[in-house]
C-alpha positions in Angstrom: -30.9 -8.3 15.3 -32.9 -5.2 14.3 -34.9 -7.1 11.7 -38.5 -6.6 10.9 -40.9 -8.9 12.6 -43.7 -9.0 10.0 -47.0 -10.8 10.0 -46.7 -14.1 8.2 -49.2 -14.8 5.4 -50.6 -18.2 4.6 -47.7 -20.6 3.7 -49.4 -21.9 0.6 -50.0 -18.4 -0.8 -46.4 -17.4 0.1 -45.0 -20.4 -1.7 -46.9 -19.5 -4.9 -46.1 -15.8 -4.7 -42.4 -16.0 -3.8 -41.2 -17.2 -7.3 -43.3 -14.5 -8.9 -41.7 -11.8 -6.6 -38.2 -13.0 -7.3 -38.9 -13.2 -11.0 -40.1 -9.6 -11.0 -37.0 -8.5 -9.2 -34.8 -10.5 -11.6 -36.3 -8.8 -14.6 -35.4 -5.4 -13.2 -31.8 -6.3 -12.6 -29.0 -6.7 -15.1 -28.0 -10.2 -16.2 -31.5 -11.4 -14.9 -30.7 -14.4 -12.7 -33.4 -17.0 -12.5 -35.5 -17.6 -9.3 -33.8 -21.0 -9.1 -30.5 -19.2 -8.6 -31.9 -17.3 -5.6 -33.2 -20.6 -4.1 -29.9 -22.3 -4.5 -28.1 -19.3 -3.0 -30.3 -19.5 0.1 -28.9 -23.0 0.7 -25.4 -21.8 -0.2 -25.0 -24.1 -3.2 -21.8 -23.3 -5.1 -23.4 -23.3 -8.5 -25.3 -20.1 -7.6 -22.2 -18.1 -6.7 -20.8 -17.2 -10.2 -24.1 -15.7 -11.4 -24.5 -13.6 -8.2 -20.9 -12.4 -8.4 -21.5 -11.2 -12.0 -24.9 -9.7 -10.9 -23.3 -7.6 -8.1 -20.5 -6.5 -10.4 -23.1 -5.2 -12.9 -25.1 -3.6 -10.1 -22.2 -1.8 -8.4 -20.4 -0.8 -11.5 -20.9 2.9 -12.3 -20.2 2.4 -16.0 -22.6 0.9 -18.5 -22.3 -2.7 -19.4 -20.0 -3.0 -22.4 -17.7 -5.6 -23.9 -14.7 -4.5 -21.9 -16.3 -4.8 -18.4 -18.2 -8.0 -19.3 -15.1 -9.7 -20.5 -13.3 -9.3 -17.1 -12.4 -12.6 -15.4 -14.7 -13.8 -12.6 -11.8 -13.4 -10.2 -11.3 -9.7 -11.0 -15.1 -9.1 -10.7 -15.1 -10.8 -7.3 -12.3 -8.6 -6.0 -13.9 -5.5 -7.3 -17.3 -6.4 -5.7 -15.6 -6.9 -2.3 -13.8 -3.6 -2.6 -17.0 -1.7 -3.6 -19.1 -3.2 -0.9 -16.4 -2.5 1.7 -16.2 1.2 0.6 -20.0 1.5 0.9 -19.9 0.2 4.5 -21.2 -3.3 4.1 -21.0 -4.8 7.6 -20.5 -8.5 7.2 -16.9 -9.7 7.2 -17.8 -13.1 5.9 -18.0 -11.7 2.4 -14.4 -10.4 2.5 -13.3 -13.9 3.6 -14.7 -15.6 0.5 -12.3 -16.9 -2.1 -11.6 -14.7 -5.1 -12.2 -17.4 -7.6 -16.0 -16.8 -7.4 -16.8 -20.4 -6.7 -18.4 -19.9 -3.2 -20.5 -17.6 -1.2 -24.0 -17.8 -2.7 -25.8 -17.0 0.5 -23.4 -14.1 1.5 -23.9 -12.6 -2.0 -27.7 -12.9 -1.6 -27.4 -11.0 1.7 -25.3 -8.4 0.0 -27.8 -7.9 -2.7 -30.6 -7.6 -0.2 -28.5 -5.0 1.7 -28.2 -2.9 -1.4 -32.0 -3.2 -2.1 -32.8 -2.1 1.5 -30.5 0.9 1.3 -32.4 2.6 -1.4 -34.4 2.3 -4.6 -31.9 0.1 -6.5 -34.2 -1.0 -9.4 -35.1 2.7 -10.1 -31.5 3.7 -10.1 -30.6 0.9 -12.5 -33.5 1.8 -14.8 -32.3 5.4 -14.8 -28.9 4.4 -15.9 -30.1 2.2 -18.7 -33.0 4.1 -20.0 -33.2 4.8 -23.7 -32.1 8.4 -24.4 -33.9 10.0 -27.3 -32.5 13.5 -26.6 -29.0 14.8 -26.1 -28.6 14.8 -22.3 -25.9 16.0 -20.0 -25.6 14.9 -16.3 -26.0 17.7 -13.8 -25.4 17.3 -10.1 -24.5 19.9 -7.5 -25.3 17.9 -4.4 -21.7 17.3 -3.4 -20.3 20.7 -4.3 -19.1 22.0 -0.9 -16.5 24.6 -0.3 -14.6 22.8 2.4 -11.8 20.6 1.3 -12.6 18.1 4.0 -10.4 16.3 6.5 -6.8 15.4 5.6 -6.4 11.8 4.4 -4.5 9.4 6.6 -1.1 8.5 5.5 -0.7 4.9 4.4 2.7 3.2 4.3 3.6 1.5 1.1 4.4 -2.2 1.2 8.0 -2.8 -0.2 10.0 -0.5 -2.4 8.2 1.9 -4.8 9.8 2.7 -8.1 9.7 6.5 -8.6 10.3 6.1 -12.3 7.3 3.8 -12.7 5.1 6.4 -10.8 6.4 9.1 -13.1 5.5 7.0 -16.1 2.0 6.4 -14.8 1.5 10.1 -14.2 2.6 10.9 -17.7 0.3 8.3 -19.1 -2.6 9.6 -17.0 -1.9 13.2 -18.3 -1.9 12.0 -21.9 -5.2 10.1 -21.5 -6.7 13.2 -19.8 -5.7 15.4 -22.7 -7.1 12.9 -25.2 -10.4 12.7 -23.3 -10.7 16.5 -23.2 -10.0 16.8 -26.9 -12.6 14.1 -27.7 -15.2 15.8 -25.6 -14.5 19.2 -27.3 -14.8 17.5 -30.7 -18.1 15.9 -29.6 -19.5 19.2 -28.4 -18.5 20.9 -31.7 -20.3 18.2 -33.7 -23.3 18.4 -31.4 -23.5 22.1 -31.9 -23.5 21.6 -35.7 -26.3 19.1 -35.6 -28.4 21.4 -33.4 -27.7 24.3 -35.8 -28.3 22.5 -39.1 -31.6 20.9 -37.9 -33.1 24.1 -36.4 -36.8 24.2 -37.1 -37.1 20.5 -38.0 -38.6 19.3 -34.8 -42.4 19.1 -34.3 -42.1 20.4 -30.7 -41.6 24.1 -30.8 -40.0 24.2 -27.4 -37.1 22.1 -28.7 -36.7 23.5 -32.2 -34.0 21.1 -33.4 -33.3 17.4 -33.6 -31.1 15.3 -31.4 -28.4 13.0 -32.4 -30.7 10.0 -32.1 -33.4 11.6 -34.2 -30.9 12.7 -36.8 -29.6 9.1 -37.0 -33.1 7.8 -37.6 -33.5 10.2 -40.5 -30.2 9.0 -42.0 -30.8 5.3 -41.4 -34.5 4.4 -41.1 -33.7 0.8 -40.4 -32.3 1.8 -37.0 -35.8 2.6 -35.9 -36.5 -1.1 -35.5 -33.6 -1.4 -33.1 -34.7 1.6 -31.2 -38.2 0.1 -31.0 -36.9 -3.1 -29.6 -34.9 -1.2 -27.0 -38.0 0.8 -26.0 -40.0 -2.4 -25.7 -37.3 -3.9 -23.5 -37.3 -0.8 -21.3 -41.1 -1.0 -21.1 -40.9 -4.6 -19.9 -38.4 -3.6 -17.2 -40.7 -0.8 -16.0 -43.6 -3.2 -15.8 -41.4 -5.6 -13.8 -40.4 -2.8 -11.5 -44.0 -2.0 -10.7 -44.8 -5.7 -10.1 -41.7 -5.9 -7.8 -43.0 -3.0 -5.7 -46.3 -4.8 -5.2 -44.6 -8.1 -4.2 -41.6 -6.7 -2.4 -42.9 -7.6 1.1 -42.9 -11.3 0.2 -39.3 -11.1 -0.7 -38.3 -9.5 2.6 -40.2 -12.2 4.6 -38.2 -14.8 2.7 -35.0 -12.9 3.4 -35.8 -13.3 7.1 -35.5 -17.1 6.6 -32.2 -16.6 4.8 -30.8 -14.6 7.7 -32.0 -17.3 10.2 -29.9 -19.8 8.2 -26.7 -17.7 8.5 -24.1 -17.8 11.2 -24.4 -14.7 13.6 -21.7 -12.0 13.4 -20.6 -9.2 15.6 -22.0 -6.8 13.0 -25.2 -8.3 11.7 -27.3 -7.0 8.9 -30.3 -4.8 9.4 -33.0 -4.8 6.7 -35.4 -1.9 6.7 -37.3 -2.4 3.4 -40.0 0.1 2.3 -43.5 -1.2 2.6 -45.7 0.3 -0.3 -49.2 1.3 0.7 -49.6 -0.3 4.1 -53.0 -0.8 5.6 -54.2 0.3 9.0 -53.0 -2.9 10.7 -49.7 -2.8 9.0 -49.3 0.9 10.0 -49.6 0.0 13.7 -47.2 -2.9 13.3 -44.8 -0.6 11.5 -45.0 2.0 14.3 -44.2 -0.6 16.9 -41.3 -1.9 14.9 -39.9 1.7 14.4 -40.1 2.3 18.1 -38.3 -0.9 18.8 -35.6 -0.1 16.3 -35.2 3.4 17.8 -34.7 2.0 21.3 -32.1 -0.5 19.9 -30.3 2.4 18.1 -30.3 4.5 21.2 -28.7 1.7 23.3 -26.1 1.0 20.6 -25.2 4.7 20.3 -24.9 5.1 24.0 -22.6 2.1 24.2 -20.5 3.3 21.3 -20.3 6.8 22.8 -19.2 5.5 26.2 -16.5 3.3 24.6 -15.2 6.2 22.5 -15.0 8.6 25.5 -13.1 5.9 27.4 -10.6 5.6 24.6 -10.2 9.3 24.0 -10.0 10.2 27.7 -6.7 8.3 28.1 -4.9 10.2 25.4 -3.1 13.5 25.4 -3.2 16.7 23.3 -3.0 14.8 20.0 -6.6 13.6 20.4 -7.8 17.1 21.5 -6.1 18.6 18.4 -7.7 16.0 16.2 -11.1 16.8 17.8 -10.7 20.5 17.2 -9.7 19.9 13.6 -12.8 17.7 13.1 -15.0 20.4 14.6 -13.4 23.0 12.4 -14.0 20.9 9.3 -17.6 20.3 10.2 -18.1 24.0 10.8 -16.7 24.8 7.4 -19.1 22.3 5.7 -22.1 23.8 7.6 -21.0 27.3 6.6 -20.7 26.2 3.0 -24.1 24.7 3.0 -25.6 27.8 4.6 -24.0 30.0 1.9 -25.3 27.7 -0.8 -28.8 27.9 0.6 -28.7 31.7 0.9 -27.5 32.1 -2.7 -30.1 29.7 -4.1 -32.8 31.2 -1.9 -33.9 27.8 -0.8 -34.2 26.3 -4.2 -33.3 22.7 -4.8 -30.0 22.0 -6.5 -30.3 20.5 -10.0 -29.8 16.8 -10.0 -30.0 14.2 -12.8 -29.7 14.3 -16.6 -30.9 17.4 -18.5 -31.7 17.6 -22.2 -29.5 20.0 -24.2 -31.6 22.5 -26.1 -30.2 25.3 -28.3 -32.1 28.5 -27.9 -31.7 32.1 -29.1 -30.2 34.6 -26.8 -33.3 36.8 -26.8 -35.7 34.0 -26.0 -36.9 34.2 -22.4 -35.8 31.4 -20.1 -38.1 28.5 -19.3 -38.2 26.1 -16.4 -34.9 24.4 -17.5 -31.3 25.1 -16.4 -29.4 27.6 -18.4 -25.8 26.9 -19.5 -24.5 29.9 -17.5 -25.9 28.5 -14.3 -24.4 25.1 -15.0 -21.0 26.8 -15.8 -21.1 28.7 -12.6 -21.8 25.6 -10.6 -18.9 23.8 -12.3 -16.6 26.6 -11.5 -17.5 26.4 -7.9 -16.9 22.7 -8.0 -13.6 23.3 -9.7 -12.5 25.7 -6.9 -13.4 23.1 -4.3 -11.4 20.4 -6.1 -8.4 22.7 -6.5 -8.5 23.4 -2.7 -8.4 19.7 -2.1 -5.6 19.2 -4.6 -3.5 21.9 -2.8 -4.1 20.3 0.5 -3.0 16.9 -0.8 0.1 18.4 -2.4 1.0 20.0 0.9 0.6 16.6 2.6 2.8 15.0 0.0 5.5 17.6 0.5 5.5 17.1 4.2 5.8 13.3 3.8 8.6 13.7 1.3 10.4 16.1 3.7 10.0 13.6 6.5 11.3 10.7 4.4 14.3 12.8 3.2 15.1 13.8 6.7 15.2 10.2 7.8 18.1 9.5 5.4 21.1 11.9 6.1 22.9 11.0 2.9 19.9 11.5 0.6 19.6 14.7 -1.4 16.1 15.4 -2.6 15.7 17.6 -5.7 12.1 18.7 -6.2 10.7 18.6 -9.8 10.5 22.0 -11.6 7.3 23.9 -11.2 4.9 23.6 -14.2 
């Protein structure tokens, strides 16, 4: 199974500490489901399913919670959660087989939430997304800016007839919305520059020198300070809950072992590898044994998968060899791009996360922050990478259109004019 076999504490202490651990986890998550919802989900009660569907939708959604996303029907949220978990590699097929009306699947949804918690610091990521921004920030991330366009996407046959005019209408609508978005962002940047210019010298911090939009709004409307104070108090409560969750996290994973025992086995079972904060000497030895056991299981699974793959590939002809060479070439391009990026940056870590926008004079020496010229250069490199991917996809579309046109002798294909 690959699960952790942890030392069991006293049952009476665990029974008292488990609701507190689940309550701390709930306070760090959006929608804040009650510990009773988790208990009912363990026994797969249907009344716990709608709350967990909405919770997973809020957790997996990359956009902040607003009225538009919260007003989606439960059926739409369930379909979106299934698609998002499948794209992230969730292994259990039982979740996909659940009905889309959101009335069932409490236990499977609880397993999916635990899988997301085991993959990484989920509460910390959610707190980063929802933290109160007092300054004007801009997201900066260069972690995925590679020069290689990647492997060609596999062709997918469309089901039924496709109306070309409807596709053209959708493309036109997408271009119009893109132009509107660019115009609104340019207007926002112009207004932001005016605020930074007009409030120069008003900030108490000399390193900043000007006020942000939030600080300017507080000067214009002092009553908004009460709302900001309430938001800061809520964020502080969430941070305290996250600290409490880290201290009681081990109790939750021990309880999840009992949830897994109540589930039906599958060909692709879940593997929980939670992080243990501050283990003692005995726990360290136990953890070392568990890691060694997991390493042996992983080696056995990898050898079996490699043997099966070689048996399948060995029976094919030059197509598989050509695909293998293309894969090796793509991997070599990615490695070369990473090597060039490392040499250009001289081993420095790429900027990641939000950065506060600060207007400085041209003659002022640079501090530890990220200059706009560096961010622009990184965005241009990313733009070149995306253009290469676009050209590759356009070439694949032309080849597919040529194949479809050649399959119909009486069809005359007139390509659209170049823009």
